[in-house]
N, C-alpha and C positions, 0 to 999 in steps of 0.2 A: 503493501498500500503505500503510495508517494504521500510527499507532504502537502503537494495540494489537495489529496483525497479526503471530500469530507467525510467525516463521522456523524452521520445520522441516526437519529431517536428511531425514526420508520423510514418507509417509504416515503420520497418526498419527488412529486412531480419536478420535472427541469426547469417548467415554468416560474417555479416560485422564487427562485434563483435568480428573478428579472431584474434591468434595469430601474424600475418604480423604487423598489426595497432599499437599491444601492442611493436612487438619487435623492430621496426622502433624506436617508441617514447622512449624506455629504450636504444637504442642503443644513440641517440641524449643525450639523460637523463647524459652518461658520462662526457659531459660538465660539469653539474651541480656540480658533483661529484669532479672533479678540481677545479671546484668555491668554492665549498663548503670547501674542506680538506685545499686546500689554505689559506683560510679567517678564518679555528679555528687553526691551527697547531703553526702559526708565534709567536701569543702572546705568547705560553708558550713553543718555542724553542728558542726565545731570554730573557727568561727569566730561564732558564737553566745556572746552577751552570758554565758550561764546557763552554757554549756561553760566558758569562760574562766575565767569567778569560782571557779567548784565545783573547779577544779582549777588553781588561781593562776596561769595564764597571764598575766591581766592586771594581774600583780605583776612579770614579767618583762619582760628588756629586747628591744627587736625580733631580736636575733639568737638567744638563747634561744629565740623561739614560731618561729621561723622554721625551727627546729632540732626541738624536739618535733613541729610540724606533718607537716616531710616524715619524721620515722620513722612517725608514726600513718599516713600515707597511702602508705607505700612499703614497708611489713612486708606489704604486702595484695598489691604487685605484684611481691615476691619469694616469697610462695607461690605466686602463679599460675605464675611462673616452673617450679619445679617439679613442680606441678599438671598444666603441660602436659606433661612427662614422665613421671609416673606416669600420665599416659593411654593411652600407647602401650603396654602391659602387659596395661590394663582391655579397652581394646579389640581387642587380638588375641584373647584369650583368652577374654573374656565377651562381647564385644560391642558395638555401638553403644548398644544401650538399656540394656542391666545398669549398662554405665559412666555411664551419664548417670545412673542410680538410684544407685548406690553416689556418685556426686562431688556429688547435689545432696544428698544426707546429710550428708554430711563438710560444706560451708557453710550447712546449718541447726545444726550442733552449731558452729560458729564464730558465726553471726550468734547465736545466744542466749550465748554464753560471754561476748559484748558490753554484753548489759544485765546483767550482774552487777557492774558496773562503778559505783563511786561515787567521791566524794573520800577515804572512810576506807582502800578496798582499793587505788587509786590506778589510772595506765594501763595495769595489765599485763592485765589480760582483755580490754582493748581491742587490747593488741598481739597477743595470743595469738590471741585471735578473727576479727584480719582476717587472720593467717597462715594460720590454717585457712581463711577465705572465700576466700582469696585461690587456696587449694589447689583447692579444691571450682569458681572458675569458671575458674582457670589450665585443668584438664582439660576442664572442658565446651566453654571454647574451641577445644579440638581438636577432640572429639567431635561438636558440632551441627552444626558446615557438612559434615562428612562423611558424617555418618548423611543429612543432607536434601539432599547433593548425590547420593550412590546409593540413594535413592530417585526422583529425579525422571525426569521426560521430558527430552531436551533443550534442546526448544523453550522450558521455563517453567523453567527450572534456575535461570536468574540469578535470576529471579522468586521461585521458593521461597528460594533461600540469602539472598535480600534478605528474606526475612521474619525472618531471623535478625539481620541488622542493623537492621530496623525494630523488633523486639524492643528490642533496646539502645537504639537512641535513645528510644521510649516509655517505657522503664525512666528513663533519663537524664532523661525532660521530668517527670515524677513527684518525682524527686530533686531536680533544681533547685528546684521550686517547693513542695516540703514542707518547706523550711527559712524558706519568704518565709511561708506558710500559719503555720507555728509561731511566728515571730518576732512577725508583726502579730497574733495570736487571742490569746495567749498571755504572760501574765507569765512574767518569768525564773524558771526551775524546775529542777528534777533531770528532770521529766516531759516538760518542753518539747525539752530534745535526744535527752531517751531514744526520743520517738515516732519521728523518722527512723531511728534505729538499727533498732529494731524490726519497720520494714515491710518492712526486706528479708527477713523470714521469709514474706513472703506468695508470690513469684513462685517460689521454692524450694520451698514447699510444693505448691506446682501442679504443679513441673516433675516431683516424685518420685509426684503422685501419678498424673501421666499418663504417667509412665514402665511402668505398669501395662495402659494399654490399647493405644498406640503399637505397632507390629508389627516386629520388628529385621529389619534392612538382607538386603535380599534377595540382596546380592551378598556382603558377611561369610558371609552361610549358604550360597551356592555354594563360596564358597576354602575351608570347612570340612569341605567334603563332604556338608553337609546337605541334599540336594537337594529331598527331599520337601516338607519345612518353607518352603525358600526359594521353589520353584514358587507352595505355598500362600499366602504371602506377597504375593508378585508379583504373583499374580492378582486379590487381595485387593486391593489396591494399585491394578491397572490396570483392575481391573473387565471382565476380559476371561476366558474359559477359553484355558485351555492347549492348543486345538488353534490358536487362532487365531494366523493368519499373521503380525500383530504381536508376538504372546506368541514364535514360535517362532524370527522373529528378533532378539528381543531374548536370548533365553535362549544362539542359536547365538552372538552376537559374547559374551556372558560368557565362554560357555565357552573362544572361540576365545583369549581374551583369556590368562584362566587357566591355558591350555595354555602359550600363548607363554611367560607369566611362571613356569610350573613349568620348561619348558626350558631357560629363562636364570639368571633370580634362583634361584629357585624359592620356596618358601610360608611357609616356618618363621617363628621367633619373631625368628633371626637374621639370614636372608638378607637382609633391607633394610640391614643393617651390612656384611655382604659384598660387596651391591652396590654400596654409597656408595665401599668400597674398591677396589674394581676397575673401577667405569665412570665415567667420568670426564661420562661423560652424565646419571644421576643425581644425581652432586655437584652437578654446573652448575644442574639444576633445583630443588635445596636451596638454593643460591644464592641463586638468581632469586627464589623463595620468601620466603626470608630478610631479602634486599634490600626487598623491597616493603613491611616492615613498617619497616625505617628509613626509606623515605622517607615513611610515613606518619605517624611521630611525628615525622620532620625538619619535617612542616607546622605544630607550635606546641600540636597540638589536644590533646594531653593536659595541657599547661602551662595551657590555657584550664580543660579539664574538671575539673581538679585543685583550682586556685587561682583561679575565677572572679572572685572577690570582690577578690583581689591584681590581676586585670589590668584590673578596671575601676578601680577605685583609680588605677592607673599612667595612665589617661586622663583622669581626674580626676573621678571619680564617687563622692560623699562618702557616707557614712552606711552605715550597716548595711542598712538596711530597701531603702533606695535600690539598692544592689548587689546583693542578694538577687533584686529585682525586674528588674534589667538581666540578670542570670546563668537569669532564669526564661525573658525574652523571648528569649534566646539558645537554651536548650533548645528551644523552639517553630518560632523557624526552622529549626532540626537536624531536628526531628519531619516538617514540611512537606517539607523538600528531600528526605529517605528515603522520603517516598511519592512525589514526583515521579520519584525516582531508580526506587522498585521498580515503579512503573506503567507508565512511560513510556522510561525511558533503557537501563537495564542489558542488556535483551535486544533493543534495539531500535537503539542506539548503538554499541553494543559495548563493551568492557571501556578500549583503548587510547583511543580520542576521550576517554573520558569524563575518565583522568589526566590527558590531557596538559591539556586544557579547562582542567581542576579547578587543576593546578599554575601554569599560566600567570597565570590570572584573580587564585586567591588571593594569588599572591605580589606583584603590583602592588598590593591592597588594604593588605597587609601593611608595604610601603614607604612607603605616603601615613601609615599608622597611627604605624608609628615617627616620619617626618618630624615629624608634629603633637607628641608628645614633646619631641622634640630644641629644637624650635622655640620651644613655649611651656611648659615644662616645669612642669606642672601640681602635683607635687607640692612643687617649691618656691614656687609659687603658687595655694594652696587658695582655692577658691571654692564657696560653694554651690548656683550658678547655671553651669551650660555655655556658653560664647561661642560663637558661628558655628564656629570651627576643632574645638570641644571635638564639636559635634554633628557636623560632618562628621565625623570621626574615629568615633565610635558608627556611624553609619553605613555606612562602610566596614569597621568589624570585621564587623558583621551581614551586608555583602555578602560578606567573605570564607568567612563561614560558608554563607552559600548557593551558593559554589563548589565548600566545601571538602566540603561532605555527600554532593551528587549525583555528586561523584567519589573522593574517596582514602579517604572515610569506610568502608563499606562493601565499594568494589571489588576490595581486596588479599585478603579474607575469600573473595571469590567464585571469584577468580584460583584461588588456593591450593586451595580445595575439591573443585577440578575439573582439576587439572595434573596428578597423579600419580598414575601406576599403582595397579590394586588391592593389589599386596603390599607398597608402599611407601606408600601413601596417609596409613595410621593415623603413622607413623615420621615422617614427610615434614610432617603436619598438626603431631603432634608438635613439630618441632623450628622450623617457622613460627611455632608460636604460642608457645612457649619465646622466641621472638627476639622478638616482639610484645611481653611480659611483659619482656624484659631490657630492651627500649627504654624503655619505658612505667615500669620502676622508675627508672633513670636523670633522665628528666624529672621524677618525681614525688620523689626524692629530692633536687635541685638548682635545682627553676626557682625558691624561696623566695631562692636562694644568689644566681641568676643576675639578680634583678630587684633584688637588693639591691645589686649591684655590679657590673651592664652596663647596668641602666635601659634608655632606648628601644633600645639593640645589641639587645636582645634578640628585638624584631621583627625587626630588620636579619640578624640570625641563620637566622631561619625561614623569612622570604622569600625568602632567596640557595640554601636547602635546597631550598625548593621548586621554585625554577627549573631548578635541577640536575637534579630528576627529570625532566624530561620529555626530555632523550637517552636516560636509560637506559630509558624507557617505550617511544620509538619504536626503537630499534635492539635491543632485547634480551626484551622482550616479545610473541608474538605475540597473536592475536584467538582468543580462546576461546569466543565465542559460539556457539551451535548445535553447536557441536563434539560428538558423542558421545566418552563418556570413552575408551572402546575405544579411539578411533582419536589419543590426546592424544600418545601416542610421536612418531608419526610429523607432528605439527604442530611439535615442537620439533626437528625435524631440519631444517625450510625457513627461509627468511628470513623474520623474524619479522613485516616489513609485508605479505606478499604470502603468509604460509601458509595462511591461515585459507581466502581465495579456491579456492585448489590442493586442500587436504584436503577440503572442501565438497564439490567436485566429482568427487574420489575414491568421496566415501561413498556420492555420489549414482548413479555407475555402480554401484560394489558391489550397492548396491540392487535395480537395475533387473536385474542380471543372476540376484542370490538370486531375485526373484519370477520370472522366466521359468525356473529350474530349477526351482521349485516348484509350478509349477502345473500339472503331470500330476501331481501326487503325491496328490490329494487335497485338497489345501488350496487355496483358491479366491482370488483376490483382485478383490473386488467393482469395479465400474466406477465407483463412487465415489473406492474409495482409486487408480485406475489416475487417473482426474483429478485427482485430487490428486496422484499423481506429478509427472504432468506440470507441474501448477500450483509444484512445489515444485523439479524442474530448470530452468524456467526464471526461476525468482526471483531 
């Protein structure tokens, strides 16, 4: 079985994997492009000489500059934290599609405010605009993975949610390189630093416009009792007639899951909160989802994303343009790694193996980088040329990127988009997205101070956290790859290291029994689909 072979939970017509499901996921992933770009460009933009001179940062001492830089970066995460929670009522009452449209508009307002900032007005518009932009991206980081997960066939769910991560890295790639571009092609001026801020408007505008075309999540519509529209949307996405056996099975599974939730948790706005209070299994899954983002941020990724020039200076790379160039290469490695993860790894190797391999390899790399800085002390011995040790440190930094990107970068988003049931999914995603932005905020707020006080110890700190994430994943996180959303509750009842195989056998057994029951009801199972079933069963 090749790397691109799909692992299906049941026989699936080829037309289900059609352009519409990919197009809807791609449009929603413009939310990730605006998040990735905004996360990547800011550190380089506020380090541009044109920005530092216009706002007087070049006349301040290192402590003052670190404080202002941290405030500019971290108010975005503060807004995102609250935006993640605001997305819950929007997603519950308005739906995934309308929610994305609302918060892309909020982002556009915030990005527009930043463009009004200058030396006379001070940094207030940047602070306020970044808070609003943060609200927009926090909500989008909640709604986008849910939307994509709910319309995805199980066999390509990881790949489609992975488009969200690909959008994040594509936006980040542009964000890293835009500062190098304006720095090398434009003289320092107000326009030089304003251009990177203005480009935020493009992906948000595409998302807002795209929300007018994409279809609402059928699962959300079913949960609201809008069956006719839900079935119409599901048929449009799957390119199948309502009477097709695949459609009958999918609708039956959705109805069964909703009925189970109606009789246990309930389907109202406050029901998930009540479930959290009385059901420890739901609370435990919330803990797992939030903890994944603690470990993700514990890798050090956002310290590098937001303060990449500072990180490369700590290794011994000097000069604004050189630092921005190496930052741009960091973005290239991340984007290439995301393509490999999306096409070959996430739906084939699964989630657990990727997380553990990435944590082990990434930790070793950070120990080497920290060790080099401790031994060579490049900050106290500046040089215009890197020695062999410095070159090796840069190599291991990029190798760390190659380990981290196909593992911890996007996989926590995929797991969290699929591990909760329909009624708690939006609240759960709000909780885990808020967790992501909370840890993001702490990293963004205190990274400059950490580098000032800890030096090479910053790398040892993140390397230790990466190692500690391995037993967490092995003993607590089950493999979710290929498991239908409606079977996630069963998955988390079993031991994580063997749960996937057991659940997939049960799903295939139910599938076979279901098809035998309907064979005489006027719905036929063709020879191709029967053959496909036996292929799935033997996989």
